[in-house]
C-alpha positions as CSV (number, residue, x, y, z in Angstrom):
1,M,108.2,-29.4,-209.6
2,I,111.1,-27.0,-209.8
3,M,108.7,-24.1,-209.6
4,K,107.1,-25.5,-206.5
5,I,110.6,-25.8,-204.8
6,I,111.4,-22.2,-205.8
7,L,108.1,-21.0,-204.5
8,E,108.6,-22.8,-201.2
9,K,112.1,-21.4,-200.8
10,W,110.8,-17.9,-201.5
11,R,107.9,-18.2,-199.0
12,K,110.4,-19.4,-196.3
13,R,112.7,-16.4,-197.0
14,M,109.8,-14.0,-196.8
15,N,109.1,-15.2,-193.2
16,E,112.7,-14.9,-192.1
17,Q,114.2,-11.9,-190.4
18,V,118.0,-11.3,-190.2
19,F,119.2,-9.9,-186.8
20,R,122.7,-8.4,-187.3
21,S,123.5,-8.5,-183.5
22,K,122.4,-10.4,-180.4
23,E,121.4,-7.1,-178.9
24,E,118.9,-6.4,-181.7
25,L,117.6,-10.0,-181.3
26,I,117.2,-9.7,-177.6
27,I,115.2,-6.5,-177.9
28,F,113.0,-8.2,-180.5
29,L,112.5,-11.3,-178.3
30,R,111.6,-9.3,-175.2
31,A,108.8,-7.6,-177.2
32,N,107.8,-10.8,-179.1
33,P,108.4,-13.8,-176.8
34,N,106.5,-16.5,-178.5
35,Q,108.5,-17.1,-181.6
36,Q,108.6,-20.5,-183.4
37,I,111.4,-22.7,-182.1
38,H,113.0,-25.9,-183.3
39,L,114.7,-28.1,-180.7
40,D,117.5,-29.9,-182.5
41,N,118.8,-31.3,-179.2
42,P,116.3,-31.8,-176.3
43,R,117.6,-32.3,-172.8
44,G,119.5,-35.7,-172.6
45,T,120.7,-35.7,-176.2
46,T,124.4,-35.0,-177.1
47,K,126.0,-32.0,-178.9
48,K,129.6,-31.0,-179.8
49,F,129.5,-27.2,-179.5
50,G,132.3,-26.7,-182.0
51,G,134.5,-29.2,-180.1
52,L,135.5,-32.8,-180.8
53,E,133.7,-34.4,-177.9
54,K,129.9,-34.8,-177.6
55,K,128.4,-33.8,-174.3
56,V,125.0,-34.8,-172.8
57,L,122.8,-31.7,-172.6
58,P,121.2,-30.8,-169.2
59,F,118.9,-28.3,-171.1
60,D,117.0,-28.0,-174.3
61,Y,118.9,-26.6,-177.3
62,G,117.6,-25.4,-180.6
63,E,117.1,-22.4,-182.8
64,W,114.6,-19.9,-184.1
65,P,114.3,-21.0,-187.7
66,A,112.9,-17.6,-188.9
67,L,115.3,-15.4,-186.9
68,I,118.5,-15.6,-188.9
69,N,122.1,-15.0,-187.5
70,P,124.3,-13.7,-190.3
71,A,127.3,-15.4,-188.7
72,D,126.2,-18.7,-190.1
73,G,123.1,-17.9,-192.2
74,M,121.0,-20.1,-189.9
75,G,118.5,-19.5,-187.1
76,W,119.9,-17.9,-183.9
77,D,120.7,-20.6,-181.3
78,L,118.8,-20.9,-178.0
79,I,119.0,-22.7,-174.8
80,I,115.8,-23.3,-172.8
81,V,116.1,-23.6,-169.0
82,N,113.5,-24.2,-166.3
83,S,114.3,-27.8,-165.4
84,D,110.9,-28.2,-163.7
85,D,108.7,-26.8,-166.5
86,E,108.1,-28.2,-169.9
87,N,105.9,-25.2,-171.0
88,T,107.7,-23.0,-173.6
89,D,105.1,-20.1,-173.6
90,N,106.5,-16.7,-172.8
91,L,110.2,-17.6,-173.0
92,L,112.3,-14.5,-172.4
93,P,116.1,-13.9,-172.5
94,V,117.9,-14.4,-169.2
95,G,121.5,-14.7,-170.5
96,E,123.9,-15.6,-173.3
97,V,126.7,-17.9,-174.0
98,N,129.5,-16.6,-176.3
99,Y,132.4,-18.4,-177.9
100,L,136.0,-17.2,-177.5
101,G,137.7,-16.0,-180.7
102,D,141.3,-16.7,-179.7
103,D,143.0,-19.0,-182.2
104,S,145.1,-20.6,-179.4
105,I,142.0,-21.7,-177.6
106,W,140.8,-23.5,-180.7
107,S,144.1,-25.3,-181.1
108,Q,143.6,-26.6,-177.6
109,V,140.1,-27.7,-178.6
110,G,141.8,-29.6,-181.4
111,K,139.9,-27.8,-184.3
112,E,140.4,-24.9,-186.5
113,K,138.3,-21.9,-185.3
114,P,135.0,-21.9,-187.2
115,V,134.4,-18.8,-189.3
116,G,132.2,-16.2,-187.5
117,V,132.2,-18.2,-184.3
118,E,132.5,-15.0,-182.2
119,Q,129.1,-13.9,-183.4
120,N,127.4,-17.3,-183.0
121,S,126.0,-16.6,-179.5
122,K,123.5,-18.8,-177.8
123,I,120.6,-17.0,-176.1
124,I,119.5,-18.5,-172.8
125,M,115.7,-18.4,-172.4
126,A,113.5,-19.0,-169.4
127,K,109.7,-19.0,-168.9
128,D,108.6,-15.5,-168.0
129,G,112.3,-14.5,-167.8
130,V,112.7,-16.2,-164.4
131,I,115.7,-18.5,-163.9
132,S,116.3,-20.5,-160.7
133,T,119.7,-20.6,-158.9
134,K,119.7,-24.4,-159.7
135,D,119.3,-23.8,-163.4
136,K,122.0,-21.1,-163.4
137,E,124.3,-23.6,-161.8
138,I,123.5,-26.2,-164.4
139,I,124.3,-23.9,-167.3
140,N,127.4,-22.5,-165.6
141,N,128.8,-25.9,-164.8
142,F,128.1,-27.2,-168.3
143,F,129.8,-24.4,-170.1
144,N,132.7,-24.0,-167.6
145,E,133.9,-27.4,-168.7
146,L,134.2,-26.2,-172.4
147,I,137.3,-24.0,-172.9
148,Q,136.0,-22.5,-176.1
149,F,133.4,-20.4,-174.3
150,Q,133.5,-17.1,-172.4
151,P,131.9,-17.0,-168.9
152,I,128.1,-16.9,-169.1
153,T,126.6,-13.4,-169.2
154,W,123.4,-13.2,-167.1
155,Y,120.9,-10.4,-167.5
């Protein structure tokens, strides 16, 4: 039984890739768009984003389990837009959401700043790399209400 667990963990690690920067990840995603994703929080569920208050998500949120972010040792985070399309084929990066690293912001949030938070970016993905004005507004409005984030960077 223990050997089986060790073998499963080894197989999982063999399929993982560590991306040291979001720029490296974005280059990879543009060349390899159909990576396996896991949606932790589909549209309509709630999430805290490092804060104290849960917010209802107007987008799908998850991660690439095999594309590892060294900031937290877990899959890089992603946001999927395209409010009118449920198809997740050919998702391409259209923007990113980045945390602020200023300790004073985190005291306003009411929490100690998480370790490595500045490198824990969320990559915004859209089908065929096309995002509507409506979807940009949804993302901008959502994150503008959270003081722990920088303004959205759109590509």
